[in-house]
C-alpha positions as CSV (number, residue, x, y, z in Angstrom):
1,M,-16.4,109.6,-97.0
2,A,-13.5,111.5,-95.2
3,S,-14.1,112.7,-91.7
4,D,-13.9,116.3,-90.6
5,E,-10.5,115.7,-89.0
6,V,-9.1,114.3,-92.3
7,K,-10.5,117.3,-94.2
8,D,-8.7,119.6,-91.8
9,I,-5.5,117.6,-92.4
10,G,-6.1,117.9,-96.1
11,K,-6.4,121.7,-95.8
12,I,-3.0,121.8,-94.1
13,L,-1.5,119.6,-96.9
14,V,-3.0,121.9,-99.6
15,K,-1.3,124.9,-97.9
16,V,2.0,123.0,-97.8
17,S,1.8,121.4,-101.3
18,G,-0.6,123.2,-103.7
19,R,-0.4,120.3,-106.2
20,Y,-3.1,118.4,-104.4
21,K,-5.7,121.2,-104.4
22,N,-9.2,120.2,-105.3
23,P,-10.1,122.0,-108.6
24,E,-13.7,122.6,-107.3
25,K,-13.1,123.3,-103.7
26,K,-9.8,125.1,-103.5
27,E,-9.3,124.6,-99.8
28,D,-9.9,120.9,-99.8
29,M,-7.4,118.3,-100.8
30,E,-7.7,115.8,-103.7
31,P,-5.0,113.1,-103.1
32,Y,-3.2,111.4,-105.9
33,W,-5.2,108.2,-105.2
34,Q,-7.9,107.4,-102.7
35,N,-10.2,104.5,-101.8
36,E,-12.6,103.4,-99.1
37,L,-13.3,100.2,-97.3
38,T,-16.3,99.4,-95.0
39,Y,-16.2,96.5,-92.6
40,D,-19.4,95.8,-90.6
41,S,-19.6,93.0,-88.0
42,S,-21.3,93.4,-84.6
43,S,-20.0,90.0,-83.5
44,E,-16.3,90.7,-84.2
45,T,-14.3,93.3,-82.4
46,L,-12.8,96.3,-84.2
47,E,-9.3,96.1,-82.6
48,P,-8.0,93.3,-84.9
49,L,-8.9,95.5,-88.0
50,Y,-7.0,98.4,-86.7
51,F,-3.9,96.5,-85.6
52,W,-3.9,94.4,-88.8
53,I,-3.6,97.6,-90.9
54,L,-1.2,99.2,-88.4
55,D,1.2,96.2,-88.6
56,F,0.9,96.0,-92.4
57,M,2.1,99.6,-92.8
58,S,5.0,99.2,-90.4
59,G,7.5,99.9,-93.2
60,Y,6.0,103.4,-93.5
61,K,6.7,104.2,-89.8
62,P,3.1,105.1,-89.0
63,E,2.2,107.9,-86.6
64,K,-1.2,108.4,-84.9
65,I,-2.2,112.0,-85.6
66,V,-5.9,111.8,-84.6
67,D,-7.5,109.8,-81.7
68,N,-11.0,111.0,-80.7
69,F,-14.1,109.3,-79.3
70,V,-17.5,110.0,-78.1
71,A,-20.0,107.7,-76.2
72,S,-23.7,108.0,-75.8
73,P,-24.5,109.7,-72.4
74,G,-26.8,106.8,-71.3
75,S,-24.2,104.1,-71.8
76,G,-22.0,102.5,-69.1
77,H,-18.9,103.2,-71.1
78,F,-19.7,107.0,-70.9
79,A,-20.0,106.8,-67.1
80,E,-16.8,104.8,-66.6
81,L,-14.7,107.0,-68.8
82,G,-16.1,110.1,-67.1
83,A,-15.1,108.8,-63.7
84,R,-11.6,108.0,-65.0
85,M,-11.2,111.5,-66.5
86,T,-12.2,113.1,-63.2
87,R,-9.7,111.0,-61.3
88,M,-6.9,112.0,-63.7
89,Q,-7.8,115.7,-63.4
90,E,-7.7,115.5,-59.6
91,E,-4.3,113.9,-59.6
92,G,-2.9,116.3,-62.2
93,M,-4.2,119.4,-60.4
94,K,-2.8,118.2,-57.1
95,I,0.7,117.8,-58.6
96,L,0.3,121.2,-60.3
97,G,-0.2,122.7,-56.8
98,Y,3.2,121.3,-55.8
99,V,4.6,122.8,-59.0
100,N,3.3,126.2,-58.1
101,N,4.8,126.1,-54.6
102,V,8.2,125.1,-56.0
103,L,8.0,127.8,-58.7
104,K,7.5,130.5,-56.0
105,S,10.5,129.2,-54.2
106,V,12.6,129.2,-57.4
107,I,11.6,132.8,-58.2
108,N,12.6,134.0,-54.7
109,I,15.9,132.2,-55.0
110,I,16.6,133.9,-58.3
111,Y,15.8,137.3,-56.9
112,D,18.2,136.6,-54.0
113,L,20.9,135.5,-56.4
114,R,20.5,138.6,-58.4
115,E,21.1,140.7,-55.3
116,F,24.1,138.6,-54.3
117,E,25.5,139.0,-57.8
118,I,25.2,142.8,-57.7
119,R,26.9,142.9,-54.2
120,L,29.6,140.5,-55.2
121,S,30.4,142.5,-58.4
122,H,31.7,145.3,-56.0
123,Y,34.0,142.7,-54.4
124,D,35.2,141.5,-57.8
125,A,35.9,145.1,-58.8
126,L,37.8,145.6,-55.6
127,H,40.1,142.7,-56.6
128,S,40.5,143.9,-60.1
129,E,43.9,144.8,-61.5
130,K,42.5,148.0,-63.0
131,Q,43.0,150.9,-60.6
132,V,39.8,152.7,-61.7
133,A,37.6,149.6,-61.1
134,K,39.4,148.9,-57.7
135,E,38.6,152.5,-56.5
136,A,35.0,152.3,-57.7
137,G,34.5,148.9,-55.9
138,M,36.0,150.3,-52.6
139,L,33.8,153.4,-52.7
140,A,30.7,151.3,-53.4
141,L,31.4,149.0,-50.5
142,K,32.1,151.9,-48.1
143,Q,28.7,153.4,-49.1
144,I,27.0,150.0,-48.5
145,W,28.7,149.8,-45.1
146,M,27.5,153.2,-44.1
147,D,23.9,152.7,-45.3
148,N,23.5,149.2,-43.8
149,V,25.9,148.7,-40.9
150,D,27.0,152.1,-39.5
151,I,23.5,153.6,-39.8
152,K,22.3,151.3,-37.0
153,R,24.3,153.4,-34.5
154,G,21.6,156.0,-34.7
155,V,22.9,159.4,-33.6
156,G,26.4,158.0,-33.4
157,S,26.5,157.0,-37.1
158,M,28.8,158.9,-39.4
159,N,25.9,160.4,-41.4
160,Q,24.4,161.9,-38.2
161,L,27.8,163.1,-36.9
162,T,28.5,164.7,-40.3
163,Y,25.2,166.5,-40.8
164,Q,23.9,167.2,-37.3
165,L,26.9,167.3,-34.9
166,G,29.3,169.4,-36.9
167,F,31.9,166.7,-38.0
168,S,31.6,168.0,-41.6
169,T,34.9,166.3,-42.8
170,L,34.2,162.9,-41.2
171,R,32.3,161.4,-44.0
172,D,34.6,162.7,-46.8
173,A,37.6,161.5,-44.9
174,F,36.2,158.0,-44.5
175,M,35.5,157.8,-48.2
176,A,39.1,159.0,-49.0
177,A,41.0,156.9,-46.5
178,K,42.7,153.9,-48.0
179,N,43.5,152.2,-44.7
180,V,43.7,152.9,-41.0
181,D,47.4,154.1,-41.1
182,S,46.6,156.6,-43.8
183,V,44.5,158.6,-41.3
184,D,47.6,160.0,-39.6
185,Q,48.8,161.6,-42.9
186,M,45.4,163.3,-43.5
187,D,44.9,167.0,-42.7
188,L,42.3,166.4,-40.0
189,N,41.9,167.6,-36.4
190,D,42.4,165.0,-33.6
191,R,38.7,164.7,-32.7
192,V,37.9,163.6,-36.3
193,K,40.9,161.2,-36.4
194,R,39.8,159.6,-33.1
195,L,36.4,158.9,-34.6
196,L,37.7,157.8,-38.0
197,K,40.2,155.2,-37.0
198,P,37.9,152.8,-35.2
199,R,35.3,153.2,-37.9
200,L,37.8,152.3,-40.6
201,A,39.1,149.3,-38.6
202,E,35.5,148.1,-38.3
203,F,34.9,148.6,-42.0
204,F,37.9,146.6,-43.1
205,K,37.0,143.8,-40.8
206,W,33.4,143.8,-42.1
207,L,34.8,143.9,-45.7
208,E,36.7,140.7,-45.1
209,M,34.0,138.8,-43.3
210,S,31.1,139.9,-45.5
211,E,32.8,138.8,-48.7
212,M,33.5,135.4,-47.2
213,E,29.9,135.0,-46.0
214,L,28.3,136.3,-49.2
215,R,30.3,134.0,-51.4
216,K,29.4,131.0,-49.1
217,R,25.7,131.9,-49.1
218,Y,25.8,132.5,-52.9
219,A,27.2,129.0,-53.4
220,L,24.6,127.5,-51.0
221,E,21.8,129.3,-52.9
222,I,23.0,127.9,-56.2
223,S,23.0,124.4,-54.7
224,Y,19.5,124.9,-53.4
225,L,18.4,126.3,-56.9
226,K,19.8,123.1,-58.5
227,A,17.8,121.0,-56.1
228,Q,14.6,123.0,-56.7
229,K,15.1,122.8,-60.4
230,G,15.3,119.0,-60.2
231,T,12.2,118.9,-58.0
232,L,10.4,121.2,-60.5
233,E,11.3,118.9,-63.4
234,L,10.2,115.8,-61.4
235,Y,6.8,117.3,-60.5
236,T,6.4,118.4,-64.1
237,R,7.0,114.9,-65.4
238,W,4.6,113.5,-62.8
239,A,1.8,115.9,-63.8
240,K,2.1,115.5,-67.5
241,P,0.8,111.9,-67.9
242,Y,-2.3,112.7,-65.7
243,L,-3.1,115.9,-67.6
244,R,-2.5,114.2,-71.0
245,A,-4.7,111.2,-70.0
246,A,-7.4,113.5,-68.7
247,E,-7.4,115.4,-72.1
248,Q,-7.4,112.2,-74.1
249,L,-10.4,110.9,-72.1
250,M,-12.4,114.0,-72.9
251,M,-15.0,113.3,-75.5
252,K,-15.1,115.2,-78.9
253,E,-17.9,117.7,-78.5
254,S,-18.5,118.2,-82.2
255,K,-19.5,114.6,-82.6
256,L,-22.2,114.7,-80.0
257,T,-24.7,115.7,-82.7
258,T,-23.9,112.6,-84.8
259,P,-27.2,110.8,-85.7
260,A,-25.7,107.4,-84.8
261,L,-25.2,108.6,-81.2
262,V,-28.6,108.2,-79.5
263,T,-28.7,109.2,-75.8
264,S,-30.1,106.0,-74.4
265,F,-28.3,103.6,-76.8
266,N,-25.1,101.8,-75.9
267,T,-23.0,103.3,-78.7
268,T,-19.4,104.6,-79.0
269,I,-18.0,106.4,-82.0
270,L,-14.2,106.3,-82.5
271,Q,-12.0,108.3,-84.8
272,L,-8.4,107.3,-85.6
273,T,-6.0,108.6,-88.3
274,L,-2.6,107.2,-89.2
275,F,0.0,108.9,-91.3
276,G,3.0,107.1,-92.7
277,S,5.9,108.0,-94.9
278,S,8.7,106.2,-96.7
279,A,11.7,107.8,-98.3
280,I,12.4,107.0,-102.0
281,D,15.9,105.4,-102.6
282,V,16.8,107.2,-105.8
283,K,20.1,105.4,-106.4
284,N,18.5,102.0,-106.0
285,L,15.6,102.8,-108.4
286,A,18.1,104.2,-111.0
287,D,20.2,101.0,-110.7
288,N,17.0,98.9,-111.3
289,K,16.2,101.1,-114.3
290,K,13.0,102.5,-112.8
291,L,14.6,106.0,-113.1
292,P,17.0,107.4,-115.7
293,P,20.6,106.0,-115.2
294,E,22.1,109.4,-114.5
295,F,20.0,109.5,-111.3
296,A,22.5,106.9,-109.9
297,K,25.3,109.5,-110.0
298,E,26.1,110.9,-106.6
299,S,26.4,114.4,-108.0
300,V,22.6,114.1,-109.0
301,Y,20.9,112.3,-106.1
302,K,22.9,114.0,-103.4
303,K,21.7,117.5,-104.5
304,M,18.0,116.4,-104.5
305,R,15.7,116.8,-101.5
306,K,14.4,113.6,-100.2
307,I,11.0,112.6,-101.6
308,Y,8.6,110.6,-99.5
309,S,5.7,108.3,-100.4
310,C,3.0,109.2,-98.0
311,V,-0.2,107.4,-96.9
312,L,-3.0,108.7,-94.7
313,I,-5.4,106.1,-93.4
314,D,-8.6,107.2,-91.5
315,F,-10.7,104.9,-89.4
316,A,-14.3,105.9,-88.4
317,F,-15.6,103.3,-86.0
318,R,-19.2,103.0,-84.8
319,G,-19.1,100.4,-82.1
320,I,-21.2,98.7,-79.4
321,P,-19.1,98.5,-76.2
322,E,-19.4,95.3,-74.3
323,R,-17.7,94.7,-70.9
324,I,-15.6,91.6,-70.6
325,S,-16.9,89.5,-67.7
326,Q,-15.2,90.2,-64.3
327,Q,-12.8,92.8,-66.0
328,P,-13.0,96.6,-66.2
329,H,-12.4,96.5,-70.0
330,Y,-14.6,97.0,-73.0
331,V,-14.4,95.5,-76.4
332,F,-16.1,97.0,-79.5
333,G,-18.0,95.3,-82.2
334,G,-19.6,97.3,-85.0
335,R,-18.9,99.1,-88.3
336,A,-15.6,100.5,-89.5
337,D,-15.2,102.9,-92.4
338,V,-11.6,103.1,-93.6
339,A,-10.4,105.8,-96.0
340,F,-7.0,105.5,-97.8
341,W,-5.2,108.5,-99.2
342,A,-1.9,108.3,-101.3
343,F,0.3,111.3,-102.1
344,A,4.0,112.4,-102.0
345,L,5.9,115.1,-100.2
346,N,9.4,116.3,-100.4
347,E,11.4,116.7,-97.1
348,D,10.6,120.5,-96.8
349,E,6.9,119.9,-97.3
350,L,6.9,117.0,-94.8
351,F,8.7,119.2,-92.2
352,W,6.3,122.1,-92.8
353,F,3.3,119.7,-92.6
354,K,4.3,118.3,-89.3
355,K,5.0,121.7,-87.8
356,R,1.6,123.0,-89.0
357,L,-0.1,119.9,-87.7
358,E,1.4,120.5,-84.2
359,K,0.0,124.1,-84.1
360,S,-3.4,123.1,-85.6
361,D,-6.7,122.7,-83.6
362,L,-6.2,118.9,-83.9
363,N,-3.4,119.1,-81.3
364,K,-4.7,122.2,-79.5
365,A,-5.7,120.4,-76.3
366,L,-2.5,118.4,-76.0
367,N,-0.5,121.6,-76.8
368,L,-2.3,123.2,-73.8
369,V,-1.1,120.4,-71.6
370,Q,2.4,120.9,-72.9
371,D,2.2,124.6,-72.1
372,I,1.0,124.0,-68.6
373,T,3.7,121.6,-67.7
374,D,6.7,122.8,-69.8
375,E,6.2,126.6,-70.3
376,S,6.3,127.2,-66.6
377,L,9.8,125.7,-66.4
378,K,10.9,127.1,-69.8
379,Q,10.3,130.7,-68.8
380,L,12.6,130.3,-65.8
381,N,15.2,128.1,-67.5
382,N,17.2,131.0,-68.8
383,D,17.7,132.4,-65.3
384,I,18.2,129.0,-63.7
385,D,20.8,128.0,-66.3
386,Y,22.5,131.3,-66.1
387,F,23.5,130.8,-62.5
388,I,24.1,127.1,-62.7
389,N,26.3,127.4,-65.8
390,K,28.1,130.4,-64.4
391,E,29.4,128.3,-61.5
392,K,30.2,125.4,-63.9
393,E,32.1,127.7,-66.3
394,A,34.1,129.2,-63.4
395,K,35.2,125.7,-62.3
396,E,36.0,124.6,-65.9
397,K,38.0,127.8,-66.4
398,A,40.0,127.2,-63.2
399,E,40.7,123.6,-64.3
400,E,41.9,124.7,-67.8
401,E,44.2,127.3,-66.2
402,T,45.6,124.6,-64.0
403,K,46.2,122.3,-67.0
404,L,47.9,125.1,-68.9
405,A,50.1,126.0,-66.0
406,A,51.1,122.3,-65.6
407,S,51.9,121.9,-69.2
408,E,55.6,121.6,-70.0
409,N,55.2,122.7,-73.7
410,P,55.2,126.5,-73.8
411,F,53.2,126.5,-77.1
412,T,50.6,124.3,-75.6
413,A,50.3,126.7,-72.7
414,L,50.0,129.6,-75.0
415,F,47.6,128.3,-77.6
416,G,46.0,125.3,-76.0
417,F,47.2,122.8,-78.6
418,G,46.6,119.2,-77.6
419,L,43.9,120.1,-75.0
420,P,40.6,118.2,-75.4
421,K,37.8,120.2,-77.2
422,K,34.7,120.9,-75.2
423,E,31.7,119.0,-76.6
424,P,28.4,120.7,-76.6
425,S,25.8,119.4,-74.1
426,E,22.6,117.7,-75.0
427,A,20.7,120.9,-74.0
428,E,22.9,123.0,-76.3
429,K,22.4,120.6,-79.2
430,K,18.6,120.6,-78.7
431,Q,18.6,124.4,-78.4
432,K,20.6,124.7,-81.6
433,K,18.3,122.3,-83.5
434,E,15.2,124.2,-82.3
435,K,16.7,127.5,-83.4
436,E,17.5,126.1,-86.9
437,E,14.0,124.6,-87.2
438,A,12.4,128.0,-86.2
439,E,14.5,129.9,-88.8
440,K,13.6,127.3,-91.5
441,L,9.9,127.5,-90.6
442,K,10.0,131.3,-90.7
443,E,11.6,131.2,-94.1
444,F,8.9,128.9,-95.4
445,E,6.1,130.9,-93.9
446,T,7.3,134.2,-95.4
447,G,8.9,133.1,-98.7
448,G,7.3,129.7,-99.4
449,L,9.1,126.5,-100.4
450,P,11.9,126.4,-102.9
451,A,10.8,125.4,-106.4
452,E,11.1,121.7,-107.4
453,T,13.8,120.7,-109.8
454,Y,13.2,118.5,-112.8
455,E,14.7,115.5,-111.0
456,E,12.6,116.0,-107.9
457,K,9.4,116.2,-110.1
458,L,10.3,112.9,-111.7
459,V,11.0,111.2,-108.4
460,R,7.7,112.6,-107.0
461,K,5.8,110.8,-109.8
462,V,7.5,107.5,-108.7
463,A,6.8,108.3,-105.0
464,E,3.1,108.9,-105.8
465,K,2.9,105.6,-107.7
466,N,4.5,103.7,-104.8
467,A,2.1,105.2,-102.3
468,A,-0.9,104.4,-104.4
469,E,0.3,100.8,-105.0
470,F,0.9,100.4,-101.2
471,C,-2.5,101.7,-100.3
472,F,-4.2,99.4,-102.8
473,K,-2.1,96.5,-101.5
474,I,-3.5,97.1,-98.0
475,Y,-7.0,97.3,-99.4
476,D,-6.6,94.3,-101.6
477,V,-4.8,92.0,-99.1
478,F,-7.2,92.8,-96.3
479,K,-10.2,92.0,-98.4
480,K,-8.8,88.7,-99.6
481,S,-7.6,87.7,-96.2
482,H,-11.1,88.2,-94.9
483,D,-12.8,86.2,-97.8
484,M,-14.1,89.3,-99.5
485,A,-14.2,90.1,-103.2
486,S,-11.5,92.3,-104.5
487,H,-10.3,93.8,-107.8
488,P,-9.5,91.0,-110.3
489,D,-6.2,92.6,-111.3
490,P,-4.8,94.5,-108.3
491,F,-2.4,96.6,-110.3
492,E,-4.3,97.1,-113.5
493,M,-5.8,100.3,-112.2
494,L,-2.3,101.4,-111.1
495,H,-0.5,100.9,-114.4
496,F,1.6,103.9,-115.3
497,S,3.0,104.5,-118.8
498,P,6.4,106.1,-119.3
499,E,4.6,109.3,-120.5
500,E,2.8,109.5,-117.1
501,L,6.1,109.4,-115.3
502,K,7.3,112.5,-117.1
503,P,7.1,115.7,-115.0
504,A,4.3,118.1,-115.8
């Protein structure tokens, strides 16, 4: 009988591909073919059974999608796993404390860089070729100088002299003057000129020195931000294994009420589920006359979506843990119930199934670990990359301008012919792929999957047949290799007539 976890997976598959809907229970899945195997031996360990099947289905690229366990509270196995989980939690939380400290530092650096960027934008405007921007930059910097530097003179500041001591033209003259020499050409009395000249000289000296220091500090802050980003990524990588291990060592609460789990008994219940898929080679099958000959044409099979034979194998173990002498490890002997499901999915259904599986309750705990470790960095990545890439782009632009200037070919200098093309970085490729997948997923969620073509329906029939034969082969070979009775004709029950291969 299928476990609760497998039923949940079946419900996801029903939403993805309605063709496997159970006619009686609409939410549950009825696979194309299914079978069960029970192996009970308290003297033999359960690990060989699992690894035998895992190795047998290697051609289907198996993935482990469920891995749960629960131990009886009175057993030594329960106590040891609980102690390990506590240790993992402590280590993970300690590293997360370091992560939080670095995060605070990164946030402060980003705020400082934003302020530097605003201030430096006035200097950039001052050096602009546009007269309007140049004047705006100069006026903004004069205002900053008066508000932050000159104001420290107290009563002697220009604001105080203008509004309290009767020098009403001093402030306006300071804002209008282009340099120290221009003061002599201004219509001002001598007292105002004597005050204005030293202030202008001081301002222009401050203008030169402040820009130099600001740009130097801006570059240092970016270097520090790079170092802090690397530290943050390092701590995040360190924390993730501990938090993931702690979550994996946490017992499945819903299985604590299982009748086989008696408090004082030495019992452990394990739940493992494997999913495997193998793409159908349409051209090869058509060449071998297992599909119509026109399917071998490139114009036919290239237009089709890939169809996958899929198998789902669920292991329900009820074991008696025994400690290996003088070692901290346990081995498990007991009963294993193995369920085999065979079905087929096209590439869109497989993509949607895996995305839904990631967001399901089955992976909720591990997704929480991912959020704790990755989301903290992801939220700041845009700001961090903005400043780091800005500096990098400025350097690349300067290098390109140097190459263009050094080029002897005038057409190359004008249009950039012959210059190497910039390859996208790994981060950019990953971001582009994630964006495409998100758009594809949104399209499926809102509009559903595209309808299957005649060719795809026919290939799906073959894929289902292959998956069923493979599942039965595992079942049959395992029983025979362990001296158990099996079906007399392994493929008699899986014989398909040509009529059955026709699409519905």
